[in-house]
C-alpha positions as CSV (number, residue, x, y, z in Angstrom):
1,X,-9.1,-29.4,16.6
2,X,-12.7,-30.1,15.5
3,X,-13.2,-31.8,12.2
4,X,-15.9,-33.6,10.3
5,X,-14.7,-37.1,9.6
6,X,-14.9,-40.8,9.9
7,X,-14.4,-41.0,13.6
8,X,-12.8,-44.3,14.6
9,X,-12.1,-47.4,12.6
10,X,-15.5,-48.3,11.1
11,X,-15.1,-51.1,8.6
12,X,-17.2,-50.8,5.5
13,X,-17.1,-54.2,3.9
14,X,-19.7,-54.1,1.1
15,X,-22.1,-51.9,-0.9
16,X,-25.0,-53.6,0.9
17,X,-23.8,-52.6,4.3
18,X,-23.3,-49.1,3.1
19,X,-26.8,-48.8,1.8
20,X,-28.3,-50.0,5.0
21,X,-29.3,-46.8,6.8
22,X,-29.4,-48.5,10.1
23,X,-26.1,-48.7,12.2
24,X,-24.2,-52.0,12.4
25,X,-25.8,-54.2,15.0
26,X,-29.1,-53.6,16.7
27,X,-29.5,-51.8,20.0
28,X,-32.5,-51.3,22.2
29,X,-32.9,-47.9,23.7
30,X,-31.7,-49.2,27.1
31,X,-28.5,-50.5,25.6
32,X,-27.3,-47.2,24.1
33,X,-24.7,-45.6,26.2
34,X,-21.8,-43.3,25.2
35,X,-19.9,-46.1,23.3
36,X,-22.9,-47.3,21.4
37,X,-23.9,-43.7,20.6
38,X,-20.5,-43.0,19.1
39,X,-20.9,-46.2,16.9
40,X,-24.2,-44.8,15.7
41,X,-22.7,-41.5,14.8
42,X,-19.7,-43.0,13.2
43,X,-22.0,-44.7,10.7
44,X,-23.4,-41.3,9.8
45,X,-20.0,-39.6,9.6
46,X,-18.8,-42.4,7.3
47,X,-21.2,-41.1,4.6
48,X,-18.7,-38.3,4.0
49,X,-16.4,-40.9,2.4
50,X,-18.9,-40.7,-0.6
51,X,-18.2,-44.1,-1.8
52,X,-21.5,-46.0,-1.7
53,X,-21.6,-47.6,-5.1
54,X,-18.3,-47.3,-6.9
55,X,-15.5,-44.9,-8.0
56,X,-17.5,-42.9,-10.4
57,X,-20.3,-42.0,-8.0
58,X,-17.8,-40.7,-5.6
59,X,-17.2,-37.8,-8.0
60,X,-20.6,-36.5,-6.9
61,X,-19.8,-36.9,-3.2
62,X,-20.3,-34.2,-0.7
63,X,-16.6,-33.4,-0.1
64,X,-15.6,-30.8,-2.6
65,X,-18.2,-31.0,-5.4
66,X,-15.6,-30.8,-8.1
67,X,-17.9,-32.1,-10.8
68,X,-20.0,-29.0,-10.2
69,X,-17.0,-26.8,-10.2
70,X,-16.3,-27.8,-13.9
71,X,-19.5,-25.9,-14.7
72,X,-17.7,-22.7,-13.6
73,X,-14.9,-20.6,-15.2
74,X,-12.3,-22.3,-12.9
75,X,-12.0,-25.8,-14.2
76,X,-12.1,-28.3,-17.0
77,X,-13.2,-31.9,-16.9
78,X,-9.9,-33.3,-17.9
79,X,-9.3,-37.0,-18.1
80,X,-9.0,-38.7,-21.5
81,X,-10.9,-37.8,-24.7
82,X,-13.9,-35.5,-24.7
83,X,-16.3,-38.4,-24.8
84,X,-14.6,-40.1,-21.9
85,X,-17.1,-39.8,-19.0
86,X,-19.3,-37.8,-21.4
87,X,-21.8,-37.0,-18.7
88,X,-19.1,-34.8,-17.1
89,X,-18.3,-33.2,-20.4
90,X,-22.0,-32.2,-20.6
91,X,-21.5,-30.4,-17.3
92,X,-18.6,-28.5,-18.6
93,X,-20.5,-27.0,-21.6
94,X,-23.6,-26.0,-19.8
95,X,-25.7,-29.0,-20.9
96,X,-27.2,-30.6,-17.8
97,X,-30.1,-32.9,-18.4
98,X,-32.2,-34.8,-15.9
99,X,-30.8,-38.1,-17.0
100,X,-27.2,-37.2,-16.2
101,X,-25.8,-39.8,-13.8
102,X,-24.0,-37.1,-11.7
103,X,-27.4,-35.8,-10.6
104,X,-28.6,-39.3,-9.6
105,X,-25.3,-40.0,-7.8
106,X,-25.6,-36.7,-5.9
107,X,-29.3,-37.3,-5.0
108,X,-28.7,-40.8,-3.7
109,X,-25.5,-40.0,-1.8
110,X,-27.2,-37.2,0.1
111,X,-30.4,-38.9,0.9
112,X,-28.7,-42.1,2.1
113,X,-26.6,-39.9,4.3
114,X,-29.5,-37.9,5.6
115,X,-31.3,-41.2,6.4
116,X,-28.3,-42.2,8.5
117,X,-28.4,-38.9,10.4
118,X,-32.1,-39.3,11.1
119,X,-31.6,-42.9,12.3
120,X,-28.9,-41.8,14.7
121,X,-30.9,-38.8,16.0
122,X,-33.9,-41.0,16.7
123,X,-31.8,-43.6,18.5
124,X,-30.0,-40.9,20.5
125,X,-33.4,-39.4,21.5
126,X,-34.6,-42.6,23.0
127,X,-31.3,-43.9,24.5
128,X,-31.7,-44.8,28.1
129,X,-28.1,-44.7,29.2
130,X,-27.0,-41.2,28.1
131,X,-26.8,-38.2,30.2
132,X,-28.9,-35.3,29.1
133,X,-25.8,-33.2,28.4
134,X,-24.2,-35.9,26.2
135,X,-27.5,-36.6,24.4
136,X,-27.9,-33.0,23.5
137,X,-24.3,-32.7,22.2
138,X,-24.5,-35.9,20.2
139,X,-27.8,-34.9,18.6
140,X,-26.2,-31.5,17.8
141,X,-23.4,-33.3,15.9
142,X,-25.9,-35.2,13.8
143,X,-28.0,-32.1,13.1
144,X,-24.9,-30.3,11.9
145,X,-24.1,-33.2,9.5
146,X,-27.8,-33.4,8.3
147,X,-27.8,-29.6,7.7
148,X,-24.6,-29.9,5.7
149,X,-26.2,-32.4,3.4
150,X,-29.4,-30.5,3.0
151,X,-27.5,-27.3,2.2
152,X,-25.6,-29.3,-0.5
153,X,-29.0,-30.2,-2.0
154,X,-30.2,-26.6,-1.6
155,X,-27.2,-25.2,-3.7
156,X,-27.7,-27.7,-6.5
157,X,-31.4,-28.6,-6.9
158,X,-34.2,-26.1,-7.2
159,X,-36.7,-28.6,-5.7
160,X,-36.2,-31.6,-3.4
161,X,-38.0,-33.2,-0.5
162,X,-37.2,-32.3,3.1
163,X,-37.8,-34.7,6.0
164,X,-36.4,-34.9,9.5
165,X,-36.2,-37.7,12.0
166,X,-39.9,-37.4,12.9
167,X,-41.0,-38.5,9.4
168,X,-41.6,-42.3,9.5
169,X,-42.0,-42.7,5.7
170,X,-39.7,-40.4,3.8
171,X,-40.8,-42.0,0.5
172,X,-44.1,-40.3,0.9
173,X,-42.7,-36.7,1.1
174,X,-43.3,-34.6,-2.0
175,X,-40.6,-32.4,-3.5
176,X,-43.0,-29.6,-3.3
177,X,-44.0,-30.1,0.4
178,X,-41.9,-27.1,1.4
179,X,-40.7,-23.9,-0.3
180,X,-37.0,-23.2,-0.7
181,X,-37.4,-20.5,2.0
182,X,-38.9,-23.0,4.4
183,X,-36.2,-25.5,3.8
184,X,-33.5,-22.8,4.3
185,X,-35.2,-22.0,7.6
186,X,-35.0,-25.7,8.7
187,X,-31.3,-25.8,7.8
188,X,-30.6,-22.5,9.7
189,X,-32.5,-23.7,12.7
190,X,-30.6,-27.0,12.9
191,X,-27.3,-25.2,12.7
192,X,-28.2,-22.6,15.3
193,X,-29.5,-25.3,17.7
194,X,-26.3,-27.3,17.0
195,X,-24.1,-24.3,17.8
196,X,-26.0,-23.8,21.1
197,X,-26.0,-27.4,22.1
198,X,-22.6,-28.8,21.1
199,X,-19.3,-28.7,22.9
200,X,-16.5,-26.3,22.4
201,X,-14.0,-29.0,21.5
202,X,-13.9,-32.7,21.0
203,X,-11.3,-35.2,22.2
204,X,-11.6,-37.4,19.2
205,X,-10.5,-36.4,15.7
206,X,-13.5,-36.5,13.4
207,X,-16.1,-35.2,15.8
208,X,-18.0,-31.9,15.2
209,X,-17.8,-29.1,17.7
210,X,-20.0,-26.1,17.9
211,X,-17.7,-24.1,15.6
212,X,-18.2,-26.5,12.7
213,X,-21.9,-25.7,12.9
214,X,-21.0,-22.0,13.1
215,X,-18.8,-22.2,10.0
216,X,-21.4,-24.0,8.0
217,X,-24.0,-21.5,9.1
218,X,-21.8,-18.6,7.9
219,X,-21.6,-20.3,4.5
220,X,-25.3,-20.9,4.4
221,X,-26.1,-17.3,5.5
222,X,-23.9,-15.9,2.7
223,X,-25.8,-18.0,0.2
224,X,-29.0,-16.6,1.6
225,X,-27.6,-13.0,1.5
226,X,-28.1,-12.8,5.3
227,X,-24.9,-10.9,5.9
228,X,-25.4,-10.1,9.7
229,X,-25.8,-13.8,10.5
230,X,-22.7,-14.7,8.3
231,X,-20.7,-12.0,10.2
232,X,-21.9,-13.2,13.6
233,X,-21.2,-16.9,13.1
234,X,-17.9,-16.5,11.2
235,X,-17.0,-14.2,14.1
236,X,-17.7,-17.0,16.6
237,X,-15.2,-19.3,14.8
238,X,-12.6,-16.5,14.7
239,X,-13.0,-15.5,18.4
240,X,-12.8,-19.1,19.5
241,X,-9.0,-19.0,19.3
242,X,-8.9,-22.6,18.2
243,X,-7.8,-21.9,14.6
244,X,-5.1,-20.0,12.8
245,X,-3.6,-19.7,9.4
246,X,-0.9,-22.1,8.3
247,X,2.6,-20.7,8.1
248,X,2.9,-21.7,4.5
249,X,0.3,-22.4,1.8
250,X,1.9,-25.9,1.1
251,X,0.9,-26.9,4.7
252,X,-2.7,-27.8,3.5
253,X,-1.1,-30.7,1.5
254,X,0.9,-32.2,4.4
255,X,-0.7,-35.2,6.1
256,X,1.5,-34.7,9.1
257,X,-0.4,-31.5,9.8
258,X,-3.9,-33.1,9.6
259,X,-6.3,-31.6,12.1
260,X,-4.2,-28.6,12.9
261,X,-4.5,-24.8,12.5
262,X,-6.8,-24.2,9.4
263,X,-8.7,-27.4,9.7
264,X,-12.2,-26.3,10.8
265,X,-14.2,-29.1,9.0
266,X,-12.3,-32.0,7.4
267,X,-12.8,-35.6,6.4
268,X,-10.3,-38.1,7.8
269,X,-8.5,-40.5,5.5
270,X,-5.9,-43.2,5.9
271,X,-3.4,-45.1,3.8
272,X,-2.2,-47.4,6.6
273,X,-3.1,-50.6,4.8
274,X,-5.0,-51.8,1.7
275,X,-8.4,-51.8,3.5
276,X,-8.0,-48.1,4.6
277,X,-10.4,-45.4,3.8
278,X,-9.2,-43.4,0.7
279,X,-10.3,-40.1,-0.7
280,X,-11.9,-41.5,-3.8
281,X,-13.5,-38.1,-4.4
282,X,-10.1,-36.9,-5.4
283,X,-8.1,-40.0,-6.3
284,X,-9.0,-40.1,-10.0
285,X,-8.1,-36.5,-10.4
286,X,-4.4,-37.2,-9.7
287,X,-1.9,-36.4,-12.4
288,X,-0.6,-39.4,-14.4
289,X,2.9,-38.1,-13.5
290,X,6.1,-38.9,-15.4
291,X,7.3,-42.2,-14.1
292,X,4.0,-43.2,-12.6
293,X,5.0,-41.7,-9.3
294,X,1.5,-41.8,-7.9
295,X,0.2,-45.0,-9.4
296,X,-1.3,-43.7,-12.7
297,X,-3.9,-41.1,-12.0
298,X,-6.7,-40.2,-14.5
299,X,-6.0,-36.4,-14.4
300,X,-9.6,-35.1,-14.1
301,X,-10.5,-31.7,-12.7
302,X,-7.9,-29.4,-14.3
303,X,-7.5,-25.7,-13.9
304,X,-8.7,-23.4,-16.6
305,X,-6.4,-20.9,-18.3
306,X,-8.8,-18.2,-17.1
307,X,-8.3,-19.3,-13.4
308,X,-4.5,-19.6,-13.8
309,X,-4.4,-16.1,-15.3
310,X,-6.1,-14.8,-12.2
311,X,-2.9,-15.4,-10.3
312,X,-1.0,-12.7,-12.3
313,X,-0.2,-9.7,-10.1
314,X,0.6,-6.1,-11.0
315,X,3.7,-4.0,-10.0
316,X,2.2,-3.6,-6.5
317,X,1.8,-7.3,-6.0
318,X,-2.0,-7.1,-6.3
319,X,-4.4,-9.0,-8.6
320,X,-5.9,-7.4,-11.6
321,X,-9.4,-6.8,-10.4
322,X,-10.4,-5.0,-13.6
323,X,-10.0,-7.5,-16.5
324,X,-9.5,-4.6,-18.9
325,X,-6.2,-3.7,-17.2
326,X,-4.9,-7.3,-17.1
327,X,-2.0,-8.3,-19.4
328,X,-2.9,-9.8,-22.7
329,X,-0.5,-12.7,-22.4
330,X,-1.5,-15.9,-20.6
331,X,0.3,-17.2,-17.6
332,X,1.0,-20.5,-19.5
333,X,4.7,-20.8,-19.3
334,X,7.2,-21.0,-16.4
335,X,9.2,-17.9,-17.6
336,X,6.1,-15.6,-17.8
337,X,7.7,-12.2,-17.6
338,X,5.2,-10.6,-15.3
339,X,4.6,-11.0,-11.5
340,X,2.6,-13.9,-10.2
341,X,1.0,-15.0,-6.9
342,X,2.9,-18.0,-5.6
343,X,-0.3,-19.8,-4.8
344,X,-0.5,-20.7,-8.4
345,X,2.4,-23.1,-8.0
346,X,0.9,-24.7,-4.8
347,X,-2.4,-25.1,-6.6
348,X,-1.4,-26.4,-10.1
349,X,1.2,-28.3,-12.0
350,X,2.8,-25.9,-14.5
351,X,5.1,-27.2,-17.2
352,X,8.7,-26.2,-16.3
353,X,7.9,-25.7,-12.6
354,X,8.5,-28.1,-9.7
355,X,5.9,-30.4,-8.4
356,X,6.7,-31.5,-4.8
357,X,10.4,-31.4,-5.8
358,X,10.0,-33.1,-9.2
359,X,10.0,-31.4,-12.5
360,X,6.5,-31.1,-14.0
361,X,6.5,-31.7,-17.8
362,X,4.2,-32.7,-20.6
363,X,4.3,-36.4,-19.5
364,X,2.4,-35.4,-16.3
365,X,-0.5,-34.4,-18.5
366,X,-2.9,-37.0,-19.8
367,X,-4.4,-35.2,-22.8
368,X,-2.8,-31.8,-23.7
369,X,-4.6,-31.8,-27.1
370,X,-8.0,-31.4,-25.4
371,X,-7.3,-29.9,-22.1
372,X,-4.9,-27.6,-20.2
373,X,-1.7,-28.5,-18.5
374,X,-2.9,-27.6,-15.1
375,X,-3.3,-30.7,-12.9
376,X,-4.6,-30.0,-9.5
377,X,-2.0,-30.2,-6.7
378,X,-3.8,-29.5,-3.4
379,X,-5.0,-33.1,-2.5
380,X,-1.6,-34.7,-3.1
381,X,1.5,-34.9,-0.8
382,X,4.9,-35.5,-2.3
383,X,5.0,-39.0,-3.9
384,X,7.9,-39.9,-1.5
385,X,5.7,-39.1,1.5
386,X,5.3,-42.1,3.9
387,X,1.6,-41.3,3.7
388,X,1.5,-42.1,0.0
389,X,1.9,-45.8,-1.0
390,X,1.8,-46.2,-4.8
391,X,0.9,-49.7,-5.9
392,X,-0.8,-50.4,-2.5
393,X,-3.3,-47.5,-2.5
394,X,-4.9,-46.1,-5.6
395,X,-4.1,-43.1,-7.7
396,X,-2.3,-40.7,-5.4
397,X,-4.4,-41.7,-2.3
398,X,-2.9,-40.8,1.0
399,X,-3.6,-40.1,4.6
400,X,-4.2,-36.4,3.8
401,X,-7.5,-35.2,5.2
402,X,-9.8,-33.2,2.9
403,X,-10.6,-29.9,4.6
404,X,-14.1,-28.9,3.7
405,X,-13.9,-25.6,5.5
406,X,-10.5,-24.0,6.1
407,X,-9.9,-21.1,8.5
408,X,-8.9,-18.9,5.6
409,X,-12.4,-19.4,4.2
410,X,-13.9,-18.3,7.5
411,X,-11.8,-15.1,7.5
412,X,-12.9,-14.3,4.0
413,X,-16.6,-15.1,4.8
414,X,-16.5,-12.6,7.6
415,X,-14.8,-10.1,5.4
416,X,-17.4,-10.5,2.7
417,X,-20.2,-10.1,5.2
418,X,-18.8,-6.9,6.5
419,X,-18.2,-5.5,3.0
420,X,-21.7,-6.3,1.8
421,X,-23.1,-4.4,4.8
422,X,-20.7,-1.5,4.1
423,X,-19.5,-2.0,7.7
424,X,-16.0,-1.8,9.1
425,X,-14.3,-1.9,5.7
426,X,-10.9,-1.6,7.4
427,X,-11.6,-4.7,9.5
428,X,-12.6,-6.5,6.3
429,X,-9.3,-5.4,4.7
430,X,-7.3,-6.7,7.7
431,X,-9.0,-10.1,7.3
432,X,-8.2,-10.3,3.6
433,X,-4.6,-9.2,4.2
434,X,-4.1,-11.9,6.7
435,X,-4.8,-14.4,4.0
436,X,-2.5,-12.6,1.5
437,X,0.3,-12.4,4.1
438,X,0.3,-16.2,4.3
439,X,0.6,-16.3,0.5
440,X,3.5,-13.9,0.6
441,X,5.5,-15.8,3.1
442,X,5.0,-19.1,1.3
443,X,7.9,-18.5,-1.1
444,X,10.4,-18.9,1.6
445,X,12.8,-21.7,0.5
446,X,12.8,-23.2,4.0
447,X,9.5,-24.9,3.1
448,X,9.8,-28.4,1.6
449,X,9.0,-30.2,-0.6
450,X,9.8,-27.6,-3.3
451,X,6.9,-26.3,-5.4
452,X,8.0,-22.7,-6.2
453,X,11.1,-21.6,-8.1
454,X,11.9,-17.9,-7.5
455,X,14.7,-18.2,-10.0
456,X,12.2,-18.6,-12.8
457,X,9.0,-17.0,-11.7
458,X,8.6,-13.4,-10.4
459,X,6.6,-14.0,-7.3
460,X,5.0,-11.0,-5.8
461,X,1.9,-10.8,-3.6
462,X,1.3,-7.9,-1.3
463,X,-1.4,-6.6,1.0
464,X,-4.1,-4.1,0.2
465,X,-3.7,-0.6,1.6
466,X,-6.3,1.9,2.8
467,X,-6.1,4.1,-0.2
468,X,-9.2,3.7,-2.5
469,X,-10.6,1.0,-0.3
470,X,-14.3,1.7,-1.1
471,X,-17.1,-0.8,-0.8
472,X,-17.1,-1.5,-4.5
473,X,-13.3,-2.0,-4.6
474,X,-13.4,-4.2,-1.4
475,X,-16.1,-6.3,-2.9
476,X,-14.0,-7.0,-6.0
477,X,-11.0,-7.7,-3.7
478,X,-12.7,-10.3,-1.5
479,X,-14.3,-12.1,-4.4
480,X,-10.9,-12.4,-6.1
481,X,-9.3,-13.5,-2.9
482,X,-11.8,-16.3,-2.6
483,X,-11.0,-17.4,-6.1
484,X,-7.3,-17.4,-5.5
485,X,-7.1,-18.8,-2.0
486,X,-9.8,-21.5,-2.4
487,X,-9.1,-22.4,-6.1
488,X,-10.0,-26.0,-7.0
489,X,-11.8,-26.6,-3.7
490,X,-15.2,-26.9,-5.3
491,X,-16.6,-23.5,-4.2
492,X,-16.3,-21.2,-7.3
493,X,-19.6,-22.3,-9.0
494,X,-21.6,-21.8,-5.8
495,X,-19.9,-18.4,-5.2
496,X,-20.9,-17.2,-8.7
497,X,-24.4,-18.4,-8.1
498,X,-24.9,-16.6,-4.9
499,X,-23.3,-13.4,-6.3
500,X,-25.7,-13.5,-9.2
501,X,-22.8,-13.5,-11.6
502,X,-22.8,-17.1,-12.8
503,X,-24.5,-16.7,-16.2
504,X,-22.5,-13.7,-17.4
505,X,-19.2,-14.9,-16.0
506,X,-19.4,-18.4,-17.4
507,X,-20.6,-17.4,-20.9
508,X,-17.8,-14.8,-21.0
509,X,-15.4,-17.6,-20.1
510,X,-16.8,-19.8,-22.9
511,X,-16.3,-17.0,-25.4
512,X,-12.7,-16.3,-24.3
513,X,-11.5,-19.8,-23.7
514,X,-13.0,-21.4,-26.8
515,X,-10.0,-20.0,-28.8
516,X,-7.9,-22.4,-26.8
517,X,-10.3,-25.3,-26.5
518,X,-12.7,-26.1,-29.4
519,X,-15.1,-28.1,-27.3
520,X,-16.4,-24.8,-25.9
521,X,-17.5,-23.5,-29.3
522,X,-21.2,-24.1,-28.7
523,X,-21.2,-24.0,-24.9
524,X,-23.8,-21.9,-23.3
525,X,-25.4,-21.3,-19.9
526,X,-28.8,-19.8,-19.3
527,X,-30.6,-18.8,-16.2
528,X,-32.7,-21.9,-16.4
529,X,-29.5,-24.0,-16.2
530,X,-28.3,-22.7,-12.8
531,X,-30.2,-25.2,-10.6
532,X,-30.3,-28.8,-11.7
533,X,-33.5,-30.7,-12.4
534,X,-34.6,-33.6,-10.2
535,X,-32.9,-36.7,-11.6
536,X,-35.0,-38.6,-14.1
537,X,-34.6,-41.9,-12.2
538,X,-35.9,-40.3,-9.0
539,X,-38.9,-38.8,-10.8
540,X,-39.7,-42.2,-12.3
541,X,-39.5,-43.9,-9.0
542,X,-41.4,-41.3,-7.0
543,X,-45.0,-42.3,-7.9
544,X,-45.7,-38.7,-8.9
545,X,-44.3,-37.0,-5.8
546,X,-41.4,-35.4,-7.8
547,X,-43.3,-34.2,-10.8
């Protein structure tokens, strides 16, 4: 199974070593063979750990971008008081200024990472002891990783400098050197070349294959509204036969299933010992838990009531695609009388419902006065799991990989591409229904640890039928399915941006949810707020190149 990851046991011992964009040790071109090449690439892959400087900067790492998701209608900052990590609070109310530390963290994370990719590509190009076939495949891996980072920049910043491995002085590149269209072209070309040049499968967990490039390209193409390309490259992943949906929605939270089935692109983590590599990007989001089961998490990145309500289903087991027809009551208690999609209880802690076999109650929530009850569940195995070691590793950290692109996402990307072209709508419905069928079978009590309680909740999720399946209805269905299936995986904000719905949706969310949470009283998002400004620190240090 091909995944993006830290391949092998690279030891990262200090911030200084991490900031060094050159690989550990020094090789001449004649010394670089396959083993040395893998060492070079490992140094680049390690950037996905997003832990260059400290715990807080890892929030803005490239893994799931949860700090950007709190700008959407899906999530709240969480944590302690409103003023705790106030720069995150500013994100959650539509107030993003150029001096916000998150922007500086994101900028530095991505450019340090891009520099490592470029360093590796240059070394691989000149390596004297590599076969042409291996050289081409290795460079394809690094181009895929570099494209991933540049696409991350593309979705967040309106202007930013682009440079590849041929640029000897990146600090001389202006943020206006290329248009967005030109940069998008560079990203697409890297991914197409990587798809053509890389191998079908890798023997080592943590190495990109060609289908990782294809999946990223499908995501890029959707953002660019290039639906034929999105259909084509998502189709390559599907036709590869290397991936399939999990039997049960809970399976995405089981470390023992790392690198299987839905894992198209994932970051590898370990809790084997105190010096292991942890998912700091998600650690501090862990629920505090009653009894300190996970080692006292900080409970950031909570689900919004609006998102939780989206899991309500009608008498036919389908989501309410028309908000006007949705029930007036919130899905805010375990004995909610209507039907619900079981994925809600695999995604969130809900008071009165089980959490990995434990009872989730008010003591699991850090600050119910300011925020919701909905701690995120997906990144956390059961506290009794041998892959979780409270007191040894921090805040719910475990050996659970973080899957950046799941196979269910690929199915939904292809479905969306078909729907936007008004092409093979029945095929698109079949793809969506595959995802919904997994949700429906997830209630089976054979799956442990327990997260659903059918004796309390009325679980009902069914597939769409052909009747009334028009392009407009199908578009609403696939967009809702993305929200439900991929909830709290850092994609909602970017989906709303590419759909052209972010301003209206988020402002409507502010208006609706401010009755529950007073901090949204003056929250507002404008068109000028969609893309973030270049960080003030970077402007000040650019010698006029970023003005």
